[in-house]
C-alpha positions in Angstrom: -111.4 36.3 287.6 -109.4 33.9 289.8 -106.0 33.2 288.3 -104.1 29.9 288.3 -100.4 29.0 288.4 -99.7 26.1 286.1 -96.7 23.8 286.8 -95.2 21.6 284.2 -93.7 18.4 285.6 -95.6 18.8 288.8 -95.0 15.3 289.9 -91.2 15.8 290.4 -89.7 16.3 293.8 -88.9 20.0 293.4 -92.1 20.9 291.5 -94.4 19.1 293.8 -92.8 20.8 296.8 -93.3 24.2 295.1 -96.9 23.3 294.4 -97.5 22.4 298.0 -96.0 25.7 299.2 -98.1 27.7 296.7 -101.3 25.8 297.9 -100.3 26.6 301.5 -100.3 30.3 300.6 -103.8 30.1 299.1 -102.8 30.0 295.4 -104.8 28.0 292.8 -102.5 25.5 291.2 -102.8 23.3 288.1 -100.2 21.0 286.7 -99.1 18.5 284.1 -96.7 15.6 284.1 -95.5 13.0 281.7 -96.5 10.3 284.3 -100.1 11.4 283.6 -99.5 10.8 279.9 -98.6 7.2 280.9 -101.7 6.9 283.0 -99.8 7.0 286.3 -101.5 9.2 289.0 -99.9 8.0 292.2 -97.6 9.4 294.9 -97.2 13.1 294.8 -99.7 13.5 291.9 -102.5 11.7 293.9 -101.6 13.9 296.9 -101.9 17.1 295.0 -105.1 16.0 293.3 -106.6 15.3 296.7 -105.9 18.9 297.6 -107.8 20.2 294.6 -105.0 20.6 292.0 -106.3 20.1 288.5 -104.0 17.7 286.7 -103.7 17.1 283.0 -101.6 15.5 280.4 -98.5 17.5 279.3 -100.0 18.6 276.0 -100.7 22.2 276.7 -104.4 21.6 277.4 -104.1 22.7 281.0 -103.2 26.3 280.2 -106.2 28.6 279.8 -107.0 32.3 279.9 -107.0 32.0 283.7 -103.3 30.9 283.8 -101.3 33.7 285.3 -97.9 32.0 284.6 -96.4 28.7 283.6 -93.7 27.4 285.9 -91.1 25.1 284.4 -87.8 23.4 285.4 -84.7 23.2 283.4 -85.8 19.7 282.2 -88.6 21.3 280.2 -87.4 21.9 276.6 -88.4 24.9 274.5 -90.6 22.9 272.2 -92.6 21.3 275.0 -96.3 21.6 274.3 -96.8 23.5 277.6 -94.3 26.2 276.6 -95.7 26.4 273.1 -99.2 26.9 274.4 -98.1 29.5 277.0 -96.4 31.5 274.3 -99.6 31.3 272.1 -101.7 32.6 275.0 -99.2 35.2 276.1 -98.7 33.5 279.4 -95.4 34.3 281.1 -93.0 31.4 281.5 -90.9 31.4 284.7 -88.4 29.0 286.1 -89.1 27.1 289.3 -86.3 29.0 291.2 -87.8 32.4 290.3 -91.2 31.3 291.5 -89.7 30.0 294.8 -87.8 33.2 295.2 -91.1 35.1 294.7 -92.8 32.8 297.2 -90.2 33.4 299.9 -89.9 37.2 299.4 -90.3 39.0 302.6 -88.9 36.1 304.7 -85.3 35.9 306.0 -83.9 33.3 303.7 -81.4 30.5 304.4 -80.4 28.5 301.3 -78.8 25.1 301.5 -76.8 23.9 298.5 -74.0 21.5 297.6 -73.6 18.5 295.4 -74.4 16.0 298.1 -76.5 16.2 301.3 -78.5 19.3 300.7 -81.9 17.7 301.1 -80.9 16.1 304.4 -79.3 19.3 305.7 -82.4 21.3 304.7 -84.6 18.8 306.5 -82.4 18.7 309.6 -82.1 22.5 309.8 -85.8 23.0 309.3 -86.5 20.5 312.0 -84.0 22.0 314.4 -85.4 25.5 313.9 -88.9 24.1 314.4 -87.8 22.5 317.7 -86.1 25.7 318.7 -89.4 27.6 318.3 -88.5 29.5 315.1 -91.6 28.2 313.1 -89.8 28.3 309.7 -91.2 27.8 306.3 -89.2 25.0 304.7 -89.2 24.0 301.0 -87.1 20.9 300.5 -86.2 18.4 297.8 -87.3 15.4 299.9 -90.1 14.5 302.2 -89.5 14.7 306.0 -91.1 12.4 308.5 -93.7 14.3 310.5 -94.4 17.0 307.8 -96.7 14.9 305.6 -100.2 13.7 306.1 -100.8 10.4 304.3 -102.3 11.1 300.9 -103.1 14.7 301.6 -99.9 16.7 301.9 -96.5 16.8 300.3 -94.0 16.1 303.1 -91.1 18.1 301.6 -92.8 21.4 302.8 -93.3 22.8 306.2 -95.9 25.5 306.5 -94.3 28.0 308.9 -95.5 31.4 310.0 -92.2 32.6 311.4 -89.8 35.1 309.8 -87.4 32.5 308.5 -87.5 30.4 305.3 -85.2 27.5 304.6 -84.9 26.2 301.1 -82.9 23.7 299.1 -81.1 25.6 296.3 -80.2 23.6 293.3 -76.7 23.8 291.7 -77.4 21.3 288.9 -78.8 24.1 286.6 -77.1 27.0 288.4 -80.5 28.2 289.6 -79.1 28.7 293.1 -77.9 32.0 291.7 -81.5 33.3 291.5 -81.7 33.5 295.3 -80.5 36.3 297.6 -80.2 34.5 300.9 -79.2 36.1 304.2 -77.4 33.0 305.3 -76.3 29.8 303.5 -75.0 26.2 303.9 -72.7 24.7 301.3 -72.4 21.1 302.1 -69.6 20.0 299.7 -68.5 20.2 296.1 -67.7 17.4 293.7 -67.9 16.8 290.0 -71.5 15.9 289.3 -73.5 18.0 286.8 -70.3 20.0 285.9 -66.6 19.4 286.2 -65.0 20.1 289.6 -63.4 23.4 288.6 -66.7 24.7 287.2 -68.6 23.5 290.3 -66.1 25.2 292.6 -66.4 28.4 290.7 -70.2 28.3 290.9 -70.2 27.9 294.7 -67.6 30.6 295.1 -69.9 33.0 293.1 -72.8 31.9 295.2 -70.9 32.4 298.5 -70.0 36.0 297.4 -73.7 36.8 297.3 -74.4 35.8 300.9 -74.0 38.7 303.4 -74.5 36.7 306.5 -73.2 33.4 307.9 -72.0 30.7 305.4 -71.5 27.2 306.8 -69.1 25.8 304.2 -68.5 22.1 304.5 -65.7 22.3 302.0 -63.5 24.4 304.3 -64.4 23.1 307.7 -61.3 22.3 309.7 -61.2 18.8 311.3 -64.9 18.1 311.1 -67.2 17.5 314.1 -65.7 16.6 317.5 -66.0 13.0 318.6 -67.8 12.1 315.4 -69.0 8.5 315.5 -71.4 6.3 313.4 -72.4 3.0 314.9 -75.2 0.8 313.5 -78.1 3.0 312.4 -77.1 6.1 314.5 -74.3 8.6 315.0 -73.1 11.2 317.4 -70.8 14.2 317.8 -70.0 17.1 320.1 -70.2 20.8 319.4 -69.5 23.6 321.8 -69.4 21.1 324.6 -72.8 19.7 323.9 -73.4 16.0 322.8 -75.7 15.5 319.9 -77.3 12.2 318.8 -77.9 11.7 315.1 -80.8 9.2 314.4 -79.5 8.4 310.9 -76.7 6.1 309.7 -73.3 6.9 308.3 -70.5 9.5 309.1 -71.8 11.6 306.2 -75.0 12.1 308.1 -73.1 13.1 311.2 -71.4 15.8 309.1 -74.8 16.8 307.7 -76.2 17.2 311.2 -73.1 19.2 312.3 -73.7 21.7 309.4 -77.3 22.1 310.5 -76.5 22.5 314.1 -73.8 25.1 313.4 -76.2 27.2 311.3 -79.0 27.0 313.9 -76.5 28.1 316.6 -75.4 31.0 314.4 -79.1 32.1 314.4 -79.2 32.0 318.2 -81.0 28.7 318.8 -80.5 27.2 322.3 -78.2 24.2 322.3 -80.4 22.1 324.6 -83.4 22.5 322.3 -81.3 21.7 319.3 -80.0 18.5 320.9 -83.5 17.4 321.7 -84.8 18.3 318.2 -82.0 16.4 316.5 -82.4 13.3 318.6 -86.1 13.3 317.7 -85.5 13.9 314.0 -87.6 11.3 312.1 -85.4 11.2 309.0 -85.8 11.9 305.3 -87.7 9.8 302.8 -85.4 8.0 300.3 -82.3 8.9 302.3 -81.1 5.5 303.7 -84.8 5.0 304.7 -85.5 1.6 306.4 -88.8 0.6 304.8 -89.2 -2.7 306.5 -88.2 -6.4 306.2 -88.5 -9.0 303.5 -87.8 -12.5 304.9 -84.5 -12.3 306.8 -83.4 -9.1 305.0 -83.9 -5.4 305.7 -85.3 -3.3 302.9 -83.7 0.2 302.5 -84.5 2.9 299.9 -82.1 5.6 298.9 -81.9 8.4 296.3 -78.2 7.9 295.6 -77.6 8.6 291.9 -74.0 10.0 291.6 -70.7 8.4 292.5 -70.2 10.3 295.8 -73.7 9.5 297.0 -73.5 5.9 295.9 -70.2 5.5 297.8 -71.7 7.0 301.0 -74.8 4.9 300.8 -73.1 1.6 299.9 -70.4 2.0 302.5 -73.0 2.7 305.2 -75.0 -0.4 304.1 -71.9 -2.5 304.0 -71.0 -1.5 307.6 -74.5 -2.2 308.9 -75.1 -5.4 306.9 -71.9 -7.5 306.7 -73.9 -10.5 305.3 -74.2 -8.7 302.0 -76.3 -6.4 299.9 -78.6 -7.1 296.9 -79.2 -3.7 295.4 -81.0 -2.4 292.3 -79.6 0.8 291.0 -81.2 2.6 288.0 -79.3 5.3 286.1 -81.6 8.4 286.2 -80.8 9.6 282.6 -78.7 9.0 279.6 -76.8 12.3 279.9 -75.9 11.8 283.6 -74.8 8.2 282.9 -72.5 9.2 280.0 -71.0 12.0 282.1 -70.5 10.0 285.3 -69.6 6.7 283.6 -65.9 6.5 284.7 -66.7 7.7 288.2 -69.5 5.1 288.5 -67.2 2.3 287.4 -64.6 3.3 290.0 -67.2 3.7 292.8 -68.9 0.4 292.3 -65.5 -1.4 291.9 -64.4 0.1 295.2 -67.5 -0.5 297.3 -69.0 -3.8 296.1 -67.9 -6.8 298.1 -67.9 -10.4 296.9 -71.1 -11.0 298.9 -72.8 -8.1 297.2 -75.0 -8.2 294.1 -75.8 -5.2 291.8 -78.9 -5.4 289.6 -78.8 -3.0 286.7 -82.1 -2.2 284.8 -82.3 0.0 281.7 -81.7 3.8 282.1 -84.8 5.7 283.3 -86.0 7.5 280.2 -88.2 10.5 280.9 -88.4 11.4 277.2 -87.1 14.5 275.5 -84.0 14.8 273.3 -81.0 12.8 274.6 -78.0 10.9 273.3 -79.0 7.3 274.1 -75.8 5.7 272.9 -74.4 5.0 276.4 -76.8 2.8 278.3 -76.9 0.3 281.2 -75.3 -2.4 279.0 -72.1 -0.3 278.6 -71.9 0.2 282.4 -72.5 -3.5 283.1 -69.8 -4.6 280.7 -67.3 -2.2 282.3 -68.3 -3.4 285.8 -67.9 -7.0 284.8 -64.3 -6.3 283.7 -63.7 -4.9 287.2 -65.0 -8.1 288.9 -68.3 -6.6 290.2 -71.1 -9.1 290.5 -73.6 -7.3 288.3 -76.7 -8.6 286.6 -78.5 -6.9 283.7 -82.3 -7.0 284.2 -85.1 -5.9 281.9 -87.3 -4.1 284.5 -88.0 -3.6 288.1 -90.3 -6.7 288.2 -87.2 -8.8 287.4 -85.4 -7.0 290.3 -88.2 -7.9 292.6 -88.0 -11.6 291.7 -84.3 -11.8 292.3 -84.4 -9.8 295.5 -87.1 -11.9 297.0 -85.0 -15.0 296.2 -82.0 -13.3 298.0 -84.0 -12.3 301.1 -83.5 -15.6 302.9 -79.8 -14.9 303.1 -80.3 -11.9 305.2 -78.4 -8.7 304.8 -80.0 -5.8 303.0 -82.2 -5.4 299.9 -81.7 -1.8 298.6 -83.4 0.3 295.9 -81.2 3.0 294.8 -81.5 5.9 292.3 -83.3 9.1 291.4 -86.3 10.1 289.3 -87.9 6.7 288.9 -91.0 6.5 291.2 -90.9 2.7 290.7 -87.9 2.4 293.0 -89.6 3.4 296.3 -92.7 1.5 295.2 -90.5 -1.6 294.8 -89.1 -1.1 298.2 -92.6 -0.9 299.7 -93.8 -4.0 297.9 -90.8 -6.0 299.2 -91.4 -4.8 302.7 -95.2 -5.1 302.8 -95.5 -8.6 301.4 -92.1 -9.8 302.7 
């Protein structure tokens, strides 16, 4: 009897990438997602369905006697119907990280982690090693231009046959400690899911597990040589070689520097790396230019914590002095409550008089949560700081306001994690603009 691997929350960025990697290896995959409960089968879900993945509501009905194991993320609670059903059937329940570790067993593993930039560095490193002839397997937390086929393949996975595997390792639930990488990149550390001291201790423990090269962005002396960011590109020098970075912002210059240093540590030729980086097509939802709406440029970004928002907004402000009209949606009640002070400080620091921030309700994916701190609290605090913020009821309201602002030029930005409606809004603005 052919067995199946069932993935709960299969539409999420990490789970859909795992599903694609399992499909590439010939596994039979089934999955559920709360988006299906709401009748939404678009994006990653439609792509997986097109590859033969049987999708179902997140009510336990997708688990059968053929299910070999249920794969969950830390977002799946113990009383979730999928978990309850698995226990009733005697189906093992495993964490996503454990399944990814099993999938990459036998490969030489490079893990990329850090509170910011890990998806971009993973994508860059995978692309550099691809260009250098390493043919790596890559499992990332964001889609990469050139790795997806429209509607038929998740672009956050590269199906490689070489000895190396590059993965994004998540610190938010400490699951990075599941992996035993040969080499690693730690991009940076800041207070995000945990306090700074706890985050630093976690990365120190992780670093101690890595026997090979560790590129640690937290301890790098001086940063890249001749680092520059102008317009929508950047550049730097390393070991006497000039590198062009086809992404905006100094933070992406640093991301590229981390990736190049790791690739060089593996023996990749500098000339091939320079060519591969110059040809890098970018990462979806990472300062992604989607198109134009009227006189304005439409940009979509995953920024969801203070440090990422500061990097994204500062880059947009530099590139678009006329102003920014941006919708940012908090990706959960718990993160909003934890990051509230940092968010207020960040928006107060980066928002200019010509900028407008649109703030819809918190994205609510269900489950148990303290919903006492919502977008209204954040909006009130931002108003006190002089930020031009507008509370809106939904993303349709955002679209109406952003279209009205398009004639002024500048940038229209959709910012935030989890909510699939944000990139859809960006595409609607660009397609019909």
